[in-house]
C-alpha positions as CSV (number, residue, x, y, z in Angstrom):
1,M,-4.1,-15.7,14.3
2,A,-3.0,-12.0,14.3
3,V,-2.5,-11.9,10.5
4,K,-4.6,-14.1,8.3
5,S,-4.0,-14.8,4.6
6,T,-6.8,-16.2,2.4
7,D,-6.4,-17.0,-1.3
8,L,-9.3,-16.0,-3.4
9,E,-10.1,-16.3,-7.1
10,N,-8.3,-14.4,-9.8
11,G,-5.0,-14.7,-8.1
12,I,-6.0,-12.4,-5.2
13,R,-4.8,-12.9,-1.7
14,L,-6.7,-11.2,1.2
15,I,-4.5,-10.3,4.1
16,Q,-6.3,-9.3,7.3
17,F,-4.8,-7.7,10.4
18,S,-6.9,-8.8,13.3
19,G,-6.7,-8.2,17.1
20,Q,-3.5,-6.5,18.2
21,S,-2.1,-6.6,14.6
22,A,-4.8,-4.0,13.8
23,T,-4.8,-2.0,17.0
24,Q,-1.0,-2.2,17.8
25,S,0.4,-3.2,14.4
26,F,3.9,-1.9,14.8
27,S,5.4,-3.7,17.7
28,R,8.6,-5.9,17.8
29,E,6.3,-8.9,18.2
30,L,3.6,-8.2,15.5
31,L,5.3,-6.1,12.8
32,P,7.5,-9.1,11.6
33,H,4.3,-11.2,11.1
34,I,2.7,-8.4,9.0
35,A,5.8,-8.1,6.9
36,Q,6.2,-11.9,6.5
37,A,2.6,-12.2,5.3
38,I,2.9,-9.4,2.8
39,D,6.3,-10.7,1.6
40,A,4.9,-14.1,1.1
41,G,2.2,-12.7,-1.1
42,L,4.6,-10.6,-3.1
43,A,6.8,-13.7,-3.7
44,H,4.1,-16.3,-4.5
45,P,4.1,-17.3,-8.1
46,N,0.3,-17.6,-8.3
47,V,-0.6,-14.3,-6.4
48,R,-1.2,-11.4,-8.7
49,A,-2.7,-9.0,-6.2
50,L,-2.9,-8.4,-2.4
51,V,-5.9,-6.9,-0.6
52,L,-4.9,-5.6,2.8
53,T,-7.6,-4.9,5.4
54,G,-8.0,-4.7,9.2
55,E,-10.7,-5.6,11.7
56,G,-13.3,-3.6,13.6
57,K,-12.5,0.1,14.1
58,F,-8.9,-0.2,12.8
59,F,-7.1,-0.9,9.5
60,S,-3.8,-0.4,11.2
61,A,-3.4,1.9,14.2
62,G,0.4,2.1,14.1
63,A,2.7,1.7,17.0
64,D,2.2,0.1,20.4
65,I,2.1,3.2,22.7
66,N,2.7,1.1,25.8
67,A,5.9,-0.2,24.2
68,F,6.9,3.4,23.5
69,A,6.4,4.3,27.1
70,Q,8.4,1.3,28.3
71,S,11.2,2.2,25.8
72,I,11.4,5.7,27.2
73,E,11.7,4.3,30.7
74,D,14.4,1.8,29.6
75,K,16.2,4.6,27.7
76,E,16.0,2.6,24.4
77,A,13.4,4.5,22.4
78,P,15.7,5.3,19.5
79,Q,16.6,1.6,19.2
80,L,13.0,0.6,19.3
81,I,12.2,3.1,16.5
82,R,15.2,1.9,14.6
83,D,14.1,-1.7,14.9
84,L,10.6,-1.0,13.7
85,T,11.5,1.3,10.8
86,G,14.1,-1.3,9.8
87,I,11.3,-3.7,9.1
88,L,8.6,-1.3,7.8
89,H,10.6,0.9,5.5
90,P,12.2,-1.9,3.4
91,L,8.7,-3.6,3.2
92,L,7.2,-0.5,1.7
93,I,9.9,-0.3,-0.9
94,R,9.3,-3.9,-1.9
95,M,5.6,-3.2,-2.2
96,R,6.2,-0.2,-4.4
97,Q,8.7,-2.0,-6.6
98,S,6.8,-5.3,-7.0
99,P,4.6,-6.0,-10.1
100,T,2.1,-7.5,-7.6
101,I,-0.8,-5.0,-7.2
102,T,-1.7,-4.0,-3.6
103,I,-5.0,-2.5,-2.6
104,A,-5.8,-1.2,0.9
105,A,-9.4,-2.0,1.9
106,L,-9.7,0.6,4.7
107,N,-12.3,-0.6,7.1
108,G,-11.3,1.7,9.9
109,A,-8.6,4.1,11.1
110,S,-5.1,4.1,9.7
111,A,-2.6,6.1,11.7
112,G,1.2,6.5,12.0
113,G,3.1,3.7,10.3
114,G,-0.3,2.1,9.5
115,L,-1.1,5.2,7.4
116,G,2.2,4.7,5.6
117,L,1.2,1.1,4.8
118,A,-2.1,2.2,3.4
119,L,-0.5,5.0,1.3
120,A,2.2,2.6,-0.1
121,C,-0.5,0.5,-1.7
122,D,-1.4,1.0,-5.3
123,A,-4.9,2.1,-4.4
124,R,-7.2,2.6,-1.4
125,I,-10.9,1.9,-1.1
126,A,-12.6,2.9,2.1
127,S,-15.8,2.2,4.1
128,P,-17.6,5.1,5.8
129,Q,-15.9,4.1,9.0
130,A,-12.4,4.7,7.7
131,K,-10.2,7.5,9.0
132,M,-6.7,8.7,8.3
133,A,-4.8,10.2,11.2
134,A,-1.5,12.0,11.2
135,S,-0.8,11.3,14.9
136,Y,2.9,12.0,14.9
137,A,2.8,15.6,16.2
138,G,0.7,14.8,19.2
139,M,3.2,12.1,20.1
140,G,6.2,14.5,19.8
141,L,7.5,12.6,16.8
142,S,8.2,13.5,13.2
143,P,6.5,11.4,10.5
144,D,7.8,8.1,9.1
145,G,6.5,5.2,7.0
146,G,7.0,7.2,3.9
147,T,4.0,9.3,4.7
148,T,5.7,12.6,3.9
149,W,6.7,11.3,0.5
150,L,3.6,9.4,-0.4
151,L,0.8,11.7,0.8
152,P,2.0,14.8,-1.1
153,R,2.0,12.8,-4.3
154,L,-1.7,12.1,-3.8
155,V,-3.1,15.3,-2.3
156,G,-0.4,18.0,-2.8
157,E,2.3,19.4,-0.6
158,Q,0.2,22.1,1.2
159,T,-2.7,19.8,2.0
160,S,-0.1,17.4,3.4
161,R,1.6,20.1,5.4
162,R,-1.7,21.1,6.9
163,F,-2.6,17.5,7.7
164,F,0.6,16.9,9.6
165,L,1.0,20.2,11.4
166,E,-2.6,20.5,12.3
167,N,-2.5,16.9,13.5
168,E,-5.6,16.3,11.5
169,I,-7.9,13.3,11.4
170,W,-9.7,12.9,8.0
171,S,-13.0,11.2,7.7
172,A,-13.6,8.8,4.8
173,E,-15.4,11.5,2.9
174,Q,-12.5,13.9,3.4
175,C,-10.0,11.3,2.3
176,V,-11.9,10.9,-1.0
177,A,-12.3,14.6,-1.5
178,V,-8.6,15.3,-1.2
179,G,-7.6,12.3,-3.3
180,A,-6.0,10.1,-0.6
181,V,-8.7,7.4,-1.2
182,D,-9.9,6.3,-4.6
183,A,-13.4,5.2,-3.8
184,L,-15.9,5.1,-0.9
185,V,-18.2,2.1,-0.6
186,E,-20.6,0.7,2.0
187,A,-18.9,-1.5,4.7
188,D,-20.5,-4.7,3.5
189,K,-19.2,-4.1,0.0
190,L,-15.6,-3.1,0.9
191,I,-13.8,-6.4,0.3
192,D,-15.7,-7.2,-2.9
193,A,-15.0,-3.7,-4.2
194,A,-11.3,-4.0,-3.3
195,C,-11.0,-7.5,-4.9
196,S,-12.8,-6.2,-8.0
197,M,-10.3,-3.4,-8.4
198,A,-7.4,-5.8,-7.6
199,A,-8.6,-8.2,-10.4
200,R,-8.8,-5.4,-12.9
201,W,-5.5,-3.8,-12.1
202,S,-3.6,-7.1,-11.8
203,Q,-4.8,-8.7,-15.1
204,W,-2.0,-7.2,-17.2
205,G,1.4,-8.6,-18.0
206,E,4.1,-8.5,-15.3
207,H,6.4,-6.1,-17.2
208,T,3.5,-3.8,-17.8
209,K,2.6,-3.6,-14.1
210,E,6.2,-3.4,-12.8
211,A,7.4,-0.8,-15.4
212,T,4.2,1.4,-15.0
213,K,4.6,1.5,-11.3
214,H,8.3,2.2,-11.6
215,L,7.8,5.0,-14.1
216,L,5.2,6.7,-12.0
217,H,7.4,6.3,-9.0
218,V,10.4,8.1,-10.5
219,Q,8.7,10.7,-12.8
220,S,8.9,13.6,-10.3
221,A,12.7,13.1,-9.9
222,Q,13.5,13.2,-13.6
223,D,13.4,15.9,-16.2
224,F,11.2,15.3,-19.3
225,E,14.0,14.2,-21.6
226,S,15.4,11.7,-19.1
227,H,12.0,10.3,-18.5
228,L,11.4,9.8,-22.2
229,N,14.6,7.9,-22.4
230,H,13.6,5.8,-19.4
231,E,10.2,5.1,-21.0
232,R,12.0,4.1,-24.3
233,T,14.2,1.6,-22.5
234,L,11.3,0.0,-20.7
235,I,9.0,-0.2,-23.7
236,E,11.8,-1.7,-25.8
237,A,12.2,-4.4,-23.0
238,A,8.4,-5.0,-23.2
239,G,8.9,-5.9,-26.8
240,T,10.7,-9.1,-25.8
241,T,8.0,-10.4,-23.5
242,E,5.3,-13.0,-24.0
243,A,2.8,-10.5,-22.8
244,F,3.5,-8.3,-25.8
245,K,3.1,-11.2,-28.2
246,E,-0.2,-12.2,-26.6
247,G,-1.5,-8.6,-26.7
248,V,-0.7,-8.2,-30.4
249,T,-2.2,-11.6,-31.2
250,A,-5.4,-10.9,-29.2
251,F,-5.8,-7.5,-30.9
252,L,-5.6,-9.1,-34.3
253,E,-7.9,-12.0,-33.3
254,K,-10.4,-9.5,-31.8
255,R,-10.4,-11.1,-28.4
256,R,-9.4,-10.1,-24.9
257,P,-5.8,-10.8,-24.1
258,V,-5.0,-13.3,-21.4
259,F,-1.7,-12.6,-19.6
260,H,0.2,-15.1,-17.4
261,K,2.9,-14.5,-14.9
262,E,6.2,-15.0,-16.7
């Protein structure tokens, strides 16, 4: 199976891209399977977090270059790109807007649209074999997959500019140093570390997670006063939730709160 989903404890679902879904992730054949697996996790009532990982040398290597070559010969390259981005880009928006936590466990290289998939996650943990590759310039393409929006917010605009226009490949150590990856662990500890982070980040109430992700997402597009008003609206809404009630009760009872999906 090209995309395998496994339910683990603490409401965590592991989604693994294997075979061609890791090496040629973004083809007309395989990308819908990747999107369906992620969407199923985002929609599942018992799943609180997704851990995405690949197989072997690749987390997700991006497009099928042979399909690109065929599309050029058939004079349908723009349509192929339109079809692929028409699946990938809405998926990335759903990931960013969902209260479900997403963690990328980077076992190997992420490139092109696969890099966008990794960057769209809430956090990234890498093994020493992980790499991030721009790839677009060498293919005569401009970036997609949200990479030029997501990467500057992690590492800064000039570092991103250099990454794309030098067509750089970052090692796992470089990814951590610039802030594109949150932690570096040994390969045999990668999934456990990603699941541990997923459990910690996903333990909170649904409104807390969704509103926090949303506020961080929009903060750079709002002036301070507008953002304060936005925060006020959302924290007022939080006051109506069962999670708020549980948090206050747990604090007064001197115990850890236990939040359920509402």
